[in-house]
C-alpha positions in Angstrom: 124.6 139.4 124.2 121.9 141.9 123.4 120.9 142.3 119.8 121.4 145.6 118.0 118.3 147.6 117.1 116.6 147.1 113.8 117.9 149.1 110.9 114.7 149.2 108.9 113.0 152.5 108.0 109.9 151.7 110.1 108.8 149.0 112.6 106.3 147.6 110.1 108.9 147.3 107.3 111.4 145.8 109.9 108.9 143.1 111.0 107.8 142.3 107.5 111.4 141.9 106.4 112.2 139.8 109.5 109.3 137.4 108.9 110.2 137.0 105.3 113.9 136.3 106.2 112.8 133.8 108.8 110.4 132.0 106.5 113.0 131.8 103.7 115.6 130.5 106.2 113.4 127.7 107.4 112.6 126.8 103.8 116.3 126.6 103.0 117.0 124.5 106.1 114.2 122.1 105.1 115.5 121.9 101.6 118.9 121.2 102.9 117.5 118.3 105.1 115.7 116.9 102.1 119.0 116.8 100.2 120.8 115.2 103.1 118.2 112.4 103.1 118.5 112.0 99.3 122.3 111.6 99.6 122.2 109.4 102.7 122.2 106.1 100.8 125.1 107.0 98.6 127.5 109.1 100.7 128.8 108.6 104.3 127.7 110.9 107.1 131.2 112.3 107.5 131.3 113.5 103.9 127.9 115.2 104.1 128.8 116.9 107.4 132.1 118.1 105.9 130.5 119.7 102.9 127.7 121.2 105.1 130.3 122.9 107.3 132.9 123.9 104.7 130.6 125.6 102.2 128.6 127.1 104.9 131.8 128.7 106.2 132.4 130.2 102.8 128.9 131.6 102.6 129.0 133.3 106.0 132.4 134.9 105.3 130.7 138.3 104.5 129.3 138.3 108.0 132.7 137.6 109.4 134.3 140.4 107.4 131.6 142.8 108.5 132.4 141.9 112.1 136.1 142.8 111.7 137.6 139.9 109.7 140.1 137.5 111.1 140.9 139.8 114.0 137.3 139.3 115.3 137.9 135.5 115.5 140.4 135.6 118.3 139.2 134.2 121.6 140.3 133.9 125.2 137.8 131.2 125.9 139.0 128.2 124.0 137.5 125.6 126.4 134.1 127.3 126.2 134.2 127.0 122.4 135.4 123.4 122.7 132.3 122.4 124.7 130.0 124.3 122.3 131.6 122.8 119.2 131.6 119.2 120.6 127.9 119.5 121.4 127.1 121.2 118.1 129.0 118.6 116.0 127.3 115.8 117.9 123.9 117.4 117.3 124.6 117.8 113.6 125.8 114.2 113.1 122.9 112.7 115.1 120.4 115.0 113.4 121.6 114.1 109.9 121.7 110.4 110.8 118.1 110.6 112.0 117.0 112.3 108.8 118.5 109.4 106.8 116.7 106.8 108.9 113.3 108.4 109.5 110.5 110.0 107.5 111.4 113.7 107.2 108.3 114.8 109.2 109.1 112.5 112.0 112.7 113.8 112.2 111.5 117.4 112.1 108.9 116.8 114.8 111.4 115.2 117.2 113.8 118.0 116.5 111.3 120.4 118.0 112.1 119.0 121.4 115.3 121.1 121.6 113.6 123.9 123.6 112.4 121.4 126.1 115.9 120.0 126.6 117.3 123.5 126.7 115.0 124.4 129.6 115.9 121.3 131.6 119.6 121.8 131.0 119.3 125.5 132.0 118.1 124.4 135.3 120.8 121.7 135.8 123.7 123.7 134.5 122.9 127.4 134.8 120.7 127.1 137.9 117.8 128.9 136.3 114.4 128.7 138.2 111.5 127.1 136.4 108.1 127.8 137.9 105.1 125.6 137.6 103.8 126.9 134.3 107.0 126.1 132.4 107.3 122.8 134.4 103.8 121.8 133.2 104.7 122.8 129.6 107.8 120.6 129.9 105.8 117.6 131.1 103.2 118.1 128.3 106.0 118.4 125.8 107.7 115.2 126.7 104.2 113.5 126.8 104.0 114.7 123.1 107.3 112.8 122.5 105.8 109.6 123.9 102.8 110.1 121.6 105.1 110.4 118.6 107.1 107.4 119.6 104.1 105.2 120.4 103.9 103.5 116.9 107.6 102.8 117.0 107.3 101.2 120.4 104.5 99.0 119.3 101.9 100.9 121.4 99.8 101.9 118.4 99.7 102.1 114.7 102.2 100.6 112.2 105.6 101.3 111.0 105.7 103.4 107.8 106.1 101.4 104.5 109.7 100.6 103.7 111.0 101.1 107.2 111.8 98.7 110.0 110.8 98.9 113.6 114.5 98.7 114.7 115.4 101.5 112.2 112.6 103.7 113.3 113.5 103.3 117.0 117.2 104.0 116.4 116.4 107.0 114.2 114.1 108.4 116.9 116.8 107.9 119.5 119.3 109.7 117.3 116.8 112.5 116.7 116.3 113.0 120.4 120.0 112.8 121.0 120.6 115.4 118.4 117.9 117.7 120.0 119.5 117.2 123.4 123.0 117.9 122.1 121.7 121.1 120.3 120.2 122.2 123.6 123.6 121.7 125.3 125.1 123.7 122.5 122.6 126.5 123.2 123.5 126.5 126.9 127.2 126.8 126.0 126.3 129.7 123.6 124.5 131.5 126.4 127.7 131.5 128.4 130.0 132.4 125.5 127.7 135.2 124.3 128.6 137.2 127.4 132.0 137.9 125.9 132.2 136.4 122.4 130.6 137.8 119.2 128.3 135.6 117.3 130.6 135.4 114.3 133.4 134.0 116.4 131.1 131.3 117.9 129.8 130.3 114.4 133.3 130.3 112.8 134.9 128.0 115.4 131.9 125.6 115.2 132.2 125.3 111.5 136.0 124.8 111.6 135.5 122.1 114.3 132.9 120.3 112.1 135.2 120.4 109.1 138.1 119.0 111.1 136.0 116.3 112.9 134.4 115.1 109.7 137.6 115.6 107.7 139.5 113.1 109.9 137.2 110.3 108.6 137.1 111.4 105.0 140.3 109.6 103.8 138.7 106.3 104.9 135.1 106.9 103.8 135.2 109.4 100.9 133.0 108.5 98.0 133.9 110.2 94.7 130.7 112.1 93.8 129.2 112.4 90.3 128.2 115.8 89.0 124.7 115.6 90.5 126.0 114.4 93.9 128.7 117.1 93.9 126.1 119.8 93.2 123.8 118.6 96.0 126.7 118.3 98.5 127.8 121.9 97.7 124.2 123.2 97.8 123.7 121.6 101.3 126.5 123.8 102.6 125.5 126.9 100.8 121.8 126.6 101.8 122.8 126.1 105.4 125.1 129.1 105.4 122.7 131.5 103.6 119.9 130.3 105.9 122.0 131.1 108.9 122.6 134.6 107.6 118.8 135.0 107.0 118.1 133.6 110.5 120.4 136.2 112.1 118.9 139.0 110.1 115.4 138.0 111.2 116.2 137.9 114.9 118.1 141.2 114.6 115.2 143.0 112.9 112.2 142.0 115.0 111.3 140.7 118.5 112.0 137.0 119.1 108.3 136.5 119.9 107.4 137.6 116.4 109.8 135.4 114.4 110.5 132.4 116.6 107.1 130.7 115.9 107.9 130.6 112.2 110.6 128.0 113.0 107.8 125.5 113.2 106.9 125.9 109.5 109.7 123.4 109.1 107.1 120.7 109.8 105.1 121.8 106.8 108.1 121.7 104.4 109.3 118.4 105.8 105.9 116.8 105.3 105.7 118.2 101.8 109.1 117.1 100.7 108.6 113.7 102.3 105.3 113.2 100.5 106.4 114.4 97.1 109.8 112.7 97.0 109.4 109.6 99.1 105.6 109.1 99.4 105.9 109.6 103.2 102.7 110.3 105.0 103.1 111.0 108.8 101.2 108.8 111.1 98.3 110.3 113.1 100.4 109.9 116.3 103.2 112.1 114.8 100.7 114.9 114.0 99.2 114.8 117.5 102.5 114.5 119.3 104.1 117.3 117.1 101.2 119.6 118.0 101.7 119.0 121.7 105.5 119.5 121.4 105.2 122.6 119.3 102.6 124.1 121.6 104.8 123.4 124.6 107.9 124.8 122.8 106.1 128.0 121.8 104.8 128.6 125.3 108.2 128.0 126.9 109.9 130.4 124.4 107.3 133.1 125.0 107.5 132.6 128.8 111.3 132.9 128.7 111.1 136.1 126.7 108.6 137.5 129.2 111.0 136.5 132.1 114.0 138.0 130.3 115.9 134.7 129.6 118.2 135.2 126.7 118.0 132.4 124.1 120.8 133.9 121.9 119.0 133.0 118.7 121.3 134.7 116.2 124.0 132.0 116.7 121.6 129.1 116.6 122.5 126.8 113.7 119.3 125.1 112.6 121.4 122.7 110.6 122.5 121.1 113.9 118.9 119.8 114.2 116.9 117.4 112.0 
């Protein structure tokens, strides 16, 4: 679905506003992930996912009202939403689980593989053609993944202090599974966006996440103290507000301008990890992340040039680590 033109007074103001919105959105998502990690030892995954979805739904209600309120949420494509929601909830659950098990920077870096998986799935599901340049970028990107995983597979380096080899391997697998599921969600969104407004896609995803996690709550719920409750609520509010800012950024400037700022998440993840948990990414993570990010940026810019829609406004960064 094409994005409406920017509403700013001038292109310069529009781009500056978009970049600011994107930078703030990524900061909020990174802060949300840090809170998820902080709560991971005390509260079950289902409870964190529920609060993330429920309070995000509340925070994006103004966007739904602006789109026409409850009437705008009716859909004639329930199965399309079902596939998108299943993939999105899986991505969120795997991503949050990976955050709890891995250093923040490792989880963030592996989450950047989502554009690589999206390109592969676009070929398999949508029948898109990928020429040699993007094929080479894909190969290099997945080589970057192998570089990041090399310490965990015993190929080089050591496991970070306080972690186990088994936990690092499982966390890495979950991070990649989350990225692949997020890519599948993006493919579903591409199809839905032909007829469905972004608010409808976001709403049904949030409702599904609430229901799916809510089923487990009676068996796993941990009564939060005041600090825990504030963090759980803030996770949802930060995720919802960040989604609004992300939408504003992509509506106000070309994708090629704002998309690269997504990778500033690595900076915030590294900073939070170091300040709170004394985490210092291994050299292999930095090298692999640089390769993956470079491949992802190239693929994104190449798809923009070729006119492939990435439907960024309905992308929920909270589905990823």
